[in-house]
N, C-alpha and C positions, 0 to 999 in steps of 0.2 A: 568492497562495497558494504560489508557488514561491520566496518570499523566503528565501534560505539564511542570512541574517544571524542569524535568531532560532532556527534549528534546530541541534540537536546534530550533531556530525560522525558519519558512518556508522561504526559499529564492525563488526567482522567477524561477530559473532553476528547482527546485524540484516541484514547483506548475505546471510548464509546463510539466514535465515528468509524474507526478502523475495524473493530471486531464485533462489538455488541449490536450495532445497527444492522450490518449484513447478516449476522447470526440470527437476530430476531426476525428479519424478513424471511430468511430461509426456513426457520422454525414455523413461522406463520403459514408459509406455503405448504409445508409438510402436514400441518394440522388441517388445512383446507383439503388437501389431497386425501387425507384419511377419512373425511366426512362422507364420501360415498360416490355420488353419481359421476357420470362421464364428464359432464361439464365442469364439475368441481375438480376432477382430476386434471383436466387441461388447464383450468384457472390456477390451480395450486402449482402446477409445473411452471407456468408463466411467472408466478410470484417467486418461486425458487430461483428461476433464471434471473429475475431482477435482483435478488439478494446476492447471487454470484457476481453479477455485473457490478454492483456496488463494491464488493470486496476487491475484484480485479482492477477496477478503476483506481481505488486507493493504492493498490500495489503498484500499478503503472506510474502513478504520480510519485510515490516514494522512490521508485527505481530511477526516474528522471532527475529527481532532486539529488540523489546520490551520485549520478553521473556528472551533474553540474559541480558538485563538491570536488570530485576527482579532477575535473578540468581546472578548477581554481587552484587546487593543490599543485598540479603540474605546472601551471603558469607561474606560481610563486617559486617553484624549484628552478624553473628556467631563468627567471629574473636573478635568483641567487647565483646560478651558474654564470650568467653574463657578468655579474659584478665581481665574483671571487674566483672564477676559473675552475671551480670544482662543484660536483653535484652534492647537494645537502644529504645528510644521512637520514 
């Protein structure tokens, strides 16, 4: 699933969306939590949770796409086997 040969190189907008955006939201939540009162502590925890949700939704999407690539590769290998009678290397 981590085979880099069939993946496109990371472009800066993807890096921003995958890592910088959730990191910024989490950092903002930590800053709000550090400011003091109980309400700010709860609000900051909610913001941190939102940042973690952004990160994990990105991760789930990438895992789904990688699974789809593996299925397509398997289908191509099966077609090759049907035509030539041997599994491709």
